[in-house]
N, C-alpha and C positions, 0 to 999 in steps of 0.2 A: 504494500500500500504506500502510495506517495505521500510525503509529509506536507506538501504544498497544496495550495487551493486547487481543487479539481477543475478540470477543463470540460467544456461542452463542445463536442466535435461532431460534425456531419461528415461522414466518410462516404465518398461516391466510388463504388466499384464498377468495373466494366460490365456490359450487358450480356456477356457470353456464357458464363457458368454460375451456378449457385455457389454460395459460400458456406462451408469450405467445399472445394471441388472434389468430386468423387474420383477423378483421374487426372488428366492433363489440366493445367491451369496454374502456372507459377505465380502470376500476379494475383490471382484469386486466393491462392493459398497464403500468400504474404498478407493480403488484406484481412483474411479471416483471423490469422494469428495475431496481427496487430490490433484488430478490434477487440478480440478477447482479452489481450493483455492490458490494453488501455482501460477496459472496464474493471479488470482485476486490480488495477492500480488506483481505482476510485473515481475514474472519469466517467462522464456520461457520453455514450456514443450512439448516434443514430446512423445506421447503415442504410444506404440507398443502393439496392441491387435488383436482382431478378429472381423469380421463382420463390423458393422457400428459404427461410433463414435458419442456418445451423450455427450461428454465433451467439454470444452473450449480449450483443448489442440490440438496442431497439431497432425496428426494421420498417422500411418503406420500400415497396416494390413498384418498379416502372413497367415491368412485363410480368405476366403471371407464369411464364415459363422461360428458361434460359434460351438465348438466341444463338446457341453454338452451331446450329445447322446453317446459319447465315453469317458465320464468322468471316470478317473481312469486307462485308458489305457496309455501305454507309448508313442506310436507313435505320437499322437498330440503334446505332450510336446516336443519330440525330434525334430519334424519338425519345431515347433515354435522357438525353440532355434537355430536350424541350420540357420534360416533366419536372425538372429541377426547380425552376422559380416558384412554382406552386407548392412544392414540398418544403423548400427552405423557408418560404414565407410564414409557415406555421411553426417554425422552430426558433428557439433562442439559443444560438451557438456562438462560441468564441472564434471558431475557425472552421472552414470547409477544407477537407483534405480530399482532393480529386485524383483518382487513379484512372479515369476514363480518358478517351481521346477528344471527344467533342465538348465535354462538359466545361473545361477551362475557358472556352471561348466566351462564356457568360460571366466570367469573373469580374470583368471591367465594370459591369453594371451593378455590382453589389457592394455594400459597405463593409460586410464581414470579410476579413482577409482570406485568401484562398492559397493553400499549399498544394503544389502539384508534384508528384513523384514521376520522374522521367523514366518510365519502364521501357520506352522505345529508344532507338538510336537517336543521337542528337546531331547527326551529320546529314547531308543531302536535303531532301525535301522536309524531313522531320526537323532538321535544324532550322529551316526557314519558318516552319510552324512555331517552334518554341521561341524564336526571335520575335515573332509577331505577338507573343504573350508578354514580352518584356515590359515591365512597368505595371502589370496588372495582376501578376501572381508571384508566389515565392517558390522557385524551382528547387527541388531536392534531387541530387544525383544519387544513383544507387552504387556508384563506385567512383573513386578518384580518377580512374582511367577515363571514364565517361566524361567527367567534368573537364578534364584537360583537353578533350577533343573539341570543346566549344566554350572557351574561356570568356566569350563575350555575352553569354547568357546571364540572366539575373539569378545567380545561384544563391540560395539561402543556406546551403550546407550539403554535406554528403552523409547519407545514412545507408549502411549496408543492409540489404535484405536479411531478415532473420527467420528462424524457425523455432518451434518449441522443441528443443533438443530432447527433453525428457520423454516426449512421445515417440521417439524413434528407437527401435530395438537395437541393441548392441550385440555383436558377435565377434569373437576373437578368431576362431577357426573358420577359415574360408574354403569355399569350393574352388575349382580350378578355372571357371569361366570368367571372362571379362564381360562387362555389361555396357551397352549403349542405351541411353534413356533420353528421349527427347521427341523431336518431331521430324517428319520426312521432308527435308528441304536440302538443297545442294550445299548451302553454307554450314550445315550441321555436321557434315563429314561422314556419312554412313559408308560410302564406298571406301574411304580412307581407313575407317575403322575395320572393315572387313579385310582389306589388304594387309594392314598391320598385324591383326590377330592371326591371320593365316600364315604370314611369314614367321611370326613368333611361335607358332604351334600352340596357340591358346584358343580354346573354344570361345565363341562369341554369341551372346544372346542379344537380340535387338528388340527393345520395347519402344515403339515409336507411334506417335499419333499420325494417322493417315486417313483423314476424313475429307478434306477439301479436294476439289477436282485437280488442282495443281499438284497436291501431294500424291494423289492416286496415280496421276500420269507419271510423275517422277519415279514412283515405286515401280510401275510397270516397265518403264524404259531402262532405268538405271540400277535399280536394286534387285529386282527379282532375278535377272540373269546371273547375279553374283552369289545367290544363295546356294548352299550345298552342304556337304559334310563339314561339320564343325561350326556352321553358321546357322543359327536358329532365329527365324522371324516370329516374334510374338505379337506384333501389332500393339495397339493401345491397351494398357493394363489399368486396373483400378488401384486404389490406394493400398489395399492389403497386399496384393500381388507385387506392387512396386516395392513395398517395404521388404518383402521376402527376398526379392531379387537383389535389392541393394545390400541387404544384410549379409547375404551368402556370397556375393561376388568377390572375386579376386581383386578387382578394381573397377572403377567407373572409367570408361574410355570416352574422352571428350575432345575429339579432334576437329574443333571448329576452324573455319577459314574466314571468319568475320569478327569484328570487334563487338562481341556480345556484351551488353551493358553489365550483366551480373552473372547469371547462370546458377539459379538456386539449387539445381540438382547436385552441384558440386558440394554444397554445404550439407545437403541431405545425405549424400554418400558418406561424408566424413563423420556425420553424427552416428551413422551405423558402424563406424570403425572401418570403413572401406576407403582406401586411398584413391586418388584421382590421377589419371594419366591424360594430359591435355596438351594442346598446342599453345604457344605463347601468343595469344590474341585476346583483345579486350581486357576483361577484368581477371583473367586466369591467374597472372602472377600476383595479383592482389589478394586472391582467395586461397590459392594453393601454395604452401610453403615447400619449395623444391627440396627434395631429399628428406622431407619430414612427414608431410601429409599427402605426398604424391610426387609426380615428376612433371615439370614444365618443359616441354620439348620445343626446340627451335624450329623443327619442320616435321612433316609426316614421317619421313624416313627414321627419325629418332624415336618414334613411338615403339618400334619393334624391341629395341634394347630395354626401354623402360618397362614394357610388358613382361619381359623375362625376369626383371629384378624387383618388381614391385612387392613381391611377397616378403622382402626384407624389412619393409616399413612396419611401424607399430600401429596396430588397431587402436590401442589405448591413446596414443598421441593424436590420432585423427579425431577421436571422440572429444578429447580434452580441448583441442583447438577449436572445434565447432562450438563447444559450450562457452569457451572463453571469448571468442570473437564474434559469434553470429547467433547467439541465443536471442529469442524474442524479447526478453526482459531488457536487454541492452538496446535493441531497436526501438522499443516503446519509449524508453527514457530519452533517447536521442530525439525522437519525434516530438515528445513533449517540449523539449527545449526549442525546437523549430517553431512549434505552435505558439509558444509564449513570445518568442522573438517577433514573429509575424504580427501577433496581437499588439505588441508594444509599439509597433509602427502605425497602429490604428487606434490612437487614444480615445477617439469618439466611440469606438466600438466597446472598449473596456469600460468607459464611463456609463454607456447605456446599459450594458449587461449588469454592471455593479449596482446601478440604481434600481433596476428591475428586481434583482435578487434581494436587495435590502428591503424593498417595499414588500416583497412576498414573505419575508421573514418576520415582518411586524405583525 
């Protein structure tokens, strides 16, 4: 429980999955854990999402079911955002924390400060989008690497994504397979994972989201021809099966070829005592301690040697580092600091909220 005055937070989740997600959904998992821990720390949280609520927060729904079957389309995001003004008008909050894509566009028209976590890349077109938000929101990077890629954005801070480490099972003795866990996209490196595991003589299991047309087409053309002895395709898995796979795996194989902002699955693996073998892209060097909680490889060719010696690493060290650096308690405390700083820049909001609460207490 926090010893300071509790905060009132409106948290806007994306419209694609319920919270917590039953399978794929790193942003949604982070939102659910954050909402739960903020409530446990004595804050009042109103979660705006879709479908049913599986968190400890108060809940408002913009859609009666998740929009995952339309993921990537614009209309679900726009409809989700369009519902926000009416929902927020009925709430007395200190800060809005928006994790959606379209929602932050409405921040300029409200008096309550808006914190936006940049779950997406901050380069290219997304960089242009975030620059358009400068002056209207308080941006939070999920890694220092991400922040360095766009130093001209209005950064309010960096907060690593976290997980509730205590909910992840730990296992010291591992099986022999390496695990790929993610989604079916070229920059995620499934062919490279297959090539490295095959050369290293390590069985590979691939648990990957493959729902969208582009994902299915990529699987048909590029992945399916590579499957064979020693390479097992599992498709998308639920939470329980994901935890079983992570806990038993020799390592998580993360051969990305893009600057991924964070990569929550790396922390999930470490929490299970499972080291990470990854390429040096994006936040990987920031998350994985080379030679301690995994191996950070300079190129895909280096993955082979890392796969062969990853069993020398300590499962206990992986778990301890996940708890020390990425537990949800630390994430929640850091976000509270961001919320208070954002509110401090809006003194009229603090005055109005304080007056309302004082009057209600009389």
